[in-house]
C-alpha positions in Angstrom: -17.9 -20.9 -73.8 -15.8 -23.5 -75.7 -16.4 -24.2 -79.8 -15.6 -26.2 -82.3 -16.8 -26.1 -85.8 -16.5 -28.5 -88.4 -17.9 -29.8 -91.7 -20.4 -32.7 -91.4 -18.4 -35.9 -92.1 -19.6 -39.4 -93.0 -19.1 -41.8 -90.2 -15.7 -39.8 -89.1 -12.9 -41.5 -87.0 -12.1 -40.8 -83.1 -10.5 -37.5 -83.4 -14.3 -36.1 -84.7 -15.4 -37.0 -82.0 -12.9 -36.1 -79.4 -12.9 -32.8 -80.7 -16.4 -32.3 -80.0 -16.4 -33.8 -76.1 -13.6 -31.2 -75.5 -16.5 -28.1 -76.1 -19.6 -26.5 -75.0 -20.6 -26.2 -78.6 -20.0 -28.1 -81.7 -21.2 -26.6 -84.8 -21.7 -28.5 -88.1 -20.6 -26.1 -90.8 -22.7 -27.5 -93.0 -22.8 -23.7 -95.4 -19.1 -24.7 -97.2 -19.1 -26.4 -100.6 -19.5 -30.2 -100.9 -16.2 -31.9 -102.0 -16.4 -35.3 -104.3 -14.4 -37.7 -103.0 -13.8 -36.1 -99.5 -14.9 -37.5 -96.0 -18.0 -35.7 -96.6 -19.6 -39.0 -98.7 -16.9 -41.7 -97.7 -14.6 -43.2 -94.7 -12.4 -45.9 -94.0 -13.7 -49.5 -92.8 -12.2 -52.6 -91.7 -12.8 -55.1 -94.8 -11.0 -58.5 -94.7 -8.7 -57.5 -92.2 -7.4 -54.3 -94.8 -8.7 -50.9 -94.5 -11.0 -50.1 -97.7 -12.9 -47.0 -98.7 -17.1 -46.9 -98.3 -18.3 -44.5 -100.4 -22.3 -43.4 -100.5 -23.2 -41.4 -104.1 -24.2 -38.1 -103.9 -26.8 -36.5 -106.4 -25.2 -34.8 -109.6 -28.4 -33.2 -110.4 -28.1 -29.4 -110.1 -24.1 -29.8 -110.2 -21.6 -30.5 -107.2 -20.7 -27.3 -106.4 -23.3 -26.7 -103.9 -23.1 -26.2 -100.2 -23.1 -29.1 -98.2 -26.9 -28.1 -96.8 -28.2 -28.6 -100.7 -26.4 -32.5 -101.5 -29.0 -34.8 -101.4 -28.1 -38.9 -101.8 -28.4 -40.8 -105.1 -30.9 -42.8 -104.3 -31.4 -44.3 -107.7 -28.1 -46.2 -107.1 -29.0 -49.1 -104.7 -26.2 -48.2 -102.7 -27.9 -48.6 -99.2 -28.8 -52.1 -99.8 -25.3 -52.8 -100.6 -23.6 -50.8 -98.2 -25.8 -52.6 -95.0 -24.8 -55.8 -96.3 -21.2 -54.9 -96.4 -21.1 -53.2 -93.0 -22.7 -56.0 -91.6 -20.4 -58.4 -93.2 -17.5 -56.9 -91.9 -19.0 -56.1 -88.3 -21.2 -58.7 -87.7 -18.9 -60.3 -84.7 -18.8 -56.8 -83.1 -19.0 -55.8 -79.8 -21.5 -52.7 -80.1 -24.5 -54.8 -81.8 -27.2 -52.3 -81.2 -24.6 -49.7 -82.4 -24.4 -51.2 -85.6 -28.2 -52.2 -85.9 -28.8 -48.3 -85.7 -26.3 -47.6 -88.0 -27.3 -49.8 -90.8 -31.0 -48.5 -89.9 -29.7 -45.5 -91.1 -28.1 -46.3 -93.7 -31.1 -48.2 -94.7 -34.2 -45.5 -94.0 -32.4 -42.2 -93.1 -32.0 -38.9 -95.0 -32.0 -38.3 -98.5 -29.9 -35.1 -97.6 -25.8 -35.5 -96.9 -25.5 -33.3 -94.0 -28.9 -34.1 -92.5 -27.5 -38.0 -92.5 -24.1 -37.5 -91.8 -25.4 -35.7 -88.8 -28.0 -38.4 -87.5 -25.5 -40.6 -87.8 -22.8 -38.8 -85.8 -25.3 -37.8 -83.2 -25.7 -42.0 -82.9 -21.9 -42.4 -82.3 -21.7 -39.7 -80.2 -24.6 -41.1 -78.1 -22.6 -44.6 -78.0 -19.1 -42.6 -76.9 -21.4 -40.7 -74.1 -20.4 -37.5 -75.7 -23.6 -34.9 -74.8 -22.3 -31.5 -76.3 -24.7 -29.7 -77.7 -24.5 -29.0 -81.8 -26.0 -26.8 -84.2 -25.6 -26.3 -88.1 -24.3 -23.2 -89.5 -27.0 -22.7 -91.5 -29.1 -21.9 -88.5 -27.0 -19.1 -87.9 -26.7 -15.8 -89.4 -24.8 -15.9 -92.8 -21.0 -14.8 -93.0 -18.2 -13.8 -95.5 -14.7 -13.1 -96.2 -11.9 -15.6 -96.1 -12.0 -18.8 -94.4 -10.8 -17.9 -90.9 -12.9 -14.6 -91.0 -15.8 -17.0 -91.4 -15.1 -18.9 -88.6 -14.4 -15.9 -86.6 -17.8 -14.7 -87.4 -19.5 -18.0 -86.3 -17.5 -17.6 -82.9 -18.9 -14.2 -82.4 -22.5 -15.1 -82.6 -22.0 -18.0 -80.2 -19.7 -15.9 -77.9 -17.4 -18.0 -78.1 -14.2 -17.6 -75.5 -12.0 -20.5 -77.0 -12.1 -22.0 -80.4 -10.7 -25.7 -80.3 -9.7 -27.4 -83.7 -7.8 -29.9 -85.3 -4.4 -29.4 -87.2 -6.2 -29.5 -90.6 -7.1 -25.9 -90.2 -3.7 -24.4 -89.5 -3.4 -22.9 -93.3 -6.2 -20.7 -92.6 -6.7 -20.4 -88.5 -4.1 -17.9 -87.1 -3.7 -17.4 -83.7 -3.5 -13.7 -84.3 -6.9 -13.0 -85.3 -8.6 -14.6 -83.3 -7.2 -13.3 -80.4 -7.9 -10.0 -81.6 -11.5 -10.8 -81.4 -10.9 -12.2 -77.9 -11.1 -15.7 -78.6 -8.4 -17.8 -78.0 -7.2 -20.4 -80.2 -6.5 -24.3 -78.9 -5.2 -26.8 -81.5 -6.2 -30.7 -80.8 -3.1 -32.5 -82.6 -4.5 -35.9 -84.0 -2.2 -38.6 -82.9 -4.6 -41.7 -82.0 -3.2 -45.5 -81.8 -6.2 -47.1 -83.9 -5.2 -47.5 -87.4 -5.6 -49.8 -90.1 -3.1 -50.7 -93.2 -4.4 -50.3 -96.6 -3.1 -53.1 -99.3 -0.2 -50.6 -100.3 1.1 -50.7 -97.1 0.0 -47.0 -95.9 -1.5 -47.0 -92.4 -4.7 -45.2 -91.9 -7.4 -43.9 -89.5 -10.9 -45.7 -90.0 -14.0 -44.7 -88.7 -14.8 -44.3 -84.8 -17.2 -47.1 -86.0 -14.6 -50.1 -86.6 -13.0 -49.2 -83.2 -15.9 -48.9 -80.9 -17.2 -52.7 -82.8 -13.6 -54.2 -82.2 -12.2 -52.8 -79.2 -15.5 -51.4 -77.6 -16.4 -48.1 -76.2 -14.0 -47.7 -73.3 -11.3 -48.7 -76.1 -12.5 -45.4 -78.3 -12.5 -42.6 -75.0 -9.1 -44.3 -74.0 -8.1 -42.6 -77.0 -9.6 -39.5 -76.3 -7.4 -39.3 -73.0 -4.3 -39.7 -74.8 -4.1 -36.3 -76.8 -3.9 -32.5 -75.4 -4.7 -29.2 -76.7 -2.4 -26.8 -77.0 -2.1 -23.3 -77.8 
């Protein structure tokens, strides 16, 4: 049983789905605290040839120090219509017009909760990439406690995982030996994807997988998967 556990990101990059397609169960880690100005509510798109942020605003009612599963979009702002117009202007000539239509529909009328929206959008993107991995939410499992790594181990044990697959961002709190003590092998997926965009200041960034699919096609996105290897 191969498991990945990651927070529900907003229109994430190709590595997110590369991780998803390598496991048997993909857990949306929606029981961690929301972080402002994070991948929870924004991503990079292509605009006039450059990389640019696109951000969905969140409601401040009840404060921002809440779990992801509790965060709502701020629909008192007209962000949905503005974002839909912006995405359509950027990608109307894209290859996957039906995919863009589905995403625009979700932007305009999708769930009011951040985690619900992100998971629904990621299901559309995974479907376009022909990824059928079973997904579930951490909030649907038994509560966990302790340090970051220990909470992940507890989720893995609930799912009877034999292998935990994760990306390089987890290296500061995922320690192979802690997992191995519980009979769980850790595999690392080191991101190094070729599809990048350039910011106006000259820095390179990896945009949403939506950009990759709409500009280069699904086959190009799946080719990115084959270029990466997991290692212990």
